[in-house]
Steps between C-alpha positions, in 0.01 A plus 500: 500500500531616854727257694236449768293317243760232435865467603679180427790385718699204606668445828749252632410397857772331707259247664528224621157397391407178690305262275231247592694233306799549727801714483537879407533706195686826467574739383181525294397752218144627507360689197212727593294805402352760720223753423412804717670607820510361853301708737671663797324257733575204272130409484426490134725212373339235277692191388373347168591137452514352149391171370709204362629664183458862606751748584560836681363708202153504651411851350774600270611361166679168483863568378514188291159487343395872512154393619339707774526396869303191574258664755457841366127448542539494875821706553558862385365851510126498597499122557434314828870490574611847409864634523356832588379350826693181555878404489473194276769226500516204252822270507581213264482188713802298617563224246366704204693647208418863462782619723462324837734222594407163334630207323609724211706724730872457550609285787767704675681185605547373137463812285253290289110503491351315795297275277360206696738565792272787599326396819130396483291787639153550640241773501595576851862540386377767241327687769803498726692646215237761455535585879869567451420737214244686722771526765728665239228739402421600847148351495423351845133432451275450199175678464406205268649211300314422181531209257318261259564144440862429619502856618203419710693212662763759591229731636383218728847401606591861599275541810572130589879562489526854619165556695611840642597644158178483303174705561309351219525226230301478168502145365357464146443172310725302730521208733664411828651165354540341156275211418608172339357628171712818521809295570421262215481782249828638619673168481396464134667844431815410692538166323456679153793737587729219638422280204613757253850399385617866540425491871840321574414442856452869560830605341362636179644853562797360314297449185142525374227509766223226508253728319279204362452357843430838670247590232308177564504564869357842439244371273385242759492754784315759282210260454449513888487871491196506273143380526325258263228752432758767420689274271181394326371854450842621362598191290249228499608250225578769254772412256803704394480683173787371270639610168416273214229322700120542476360690798393272779689193356698264727870463422514128589829541664651614823552872434276721705167432339283637777529868613532400854808292413651804329421706804668269740816460273522878496479519882775244528745652246453862647560370847841351427637845395443639851537219755769255616425137492677422830309783670181334384602176665587661818195732530251220407666281770460788754124513415457127540670503836266777626275381778439770759324266746790256494726788590303563815438157651252372256225755588449797254346720770824484695670689218287805577484494876799730572398776259242780542494555114175556308445268201313542171459192275367503147435202279349453153222265412667335196849472660558121515876530574424660846123465529277699736500192737865575568425866603219383723744260683719796577205714614389221735843476644510872547169495676615221729807725575277789587637714221312775307433376154279606202447261201330527166473270198497699174358382171722481199526287178873510504591241767822555714633772281202718595704664771742649240217617264271798508263454797325817638349281779853390616614862500199606711556219748872574538454872515230471770707261707806708491318823581310323783818458697612858501 
């Protein structure tokens, strides 16, 4: 493959990175991929921001699982974000476990993994780390920042934190703050991890990881990414086929009798092979702390008054994790701030995960918005 269609790198940046929780962090490693080439005028750079358990492999195969990039439907040759026209950057967020500095990284002061000594971080801290990366790459201003879910939070935080560095923001299936329900689901997951005997107060890198707890956390979270209609259509109350058991018969035990149970167990078990439990704790906490209005005097419109960026917001009608009402709240704040904003609610049976799945309508919206700014 031509290098311009996917080049993986990792850079150590000296910092210091000032954190919302107090103190600084540095040096920091940032793992990232780039696609395409930066134009001579620097005007074609697009930053892609990933979701909670995502990574920098937005349009190239995952090195651990071998699966295609997580947004190849939107990013790639002939797609709305095209390396032939754009210089595309996607970095692993601070606190994660795919090459960027996080709790599984080595603390230079001890020579041991940070574990729970790693400082608690915020979405804005992740954005500040991305800004350091862009400085390193020589990108002064972004043509656009694009993200879904937690990536959408970063896309909102970018023009609020660096108003002069962003020309446009595409925010998909996201929110300006976590609700009590969102926080409650995350707390269930965190408690599942910390209740696993292998967690060892976060020092499990000396032994076996808390795989059972992390799998349960993933199962609980995965339910929020789906819709009831989608689950019903795919699984309903269908039972698992079992050897030495009549078709459609219940097992009258606690194995995975229902197909939906088997599906969730598979999601949990496959997740523990690629993600770090402590990173899950830290990133979910960053999501729960996210409240863009709180960061700007309690009024969401204040977050956007200093920027001249254009905004595009997209929601999905079956997304109950970050419902359309959350996007409308952001649109109203942007209107109050006098910012240019377009908004559309798309129909999909797939719930929150719709932003990752095949959606010609989403592609048309993003393509039209990005071309409209050139």
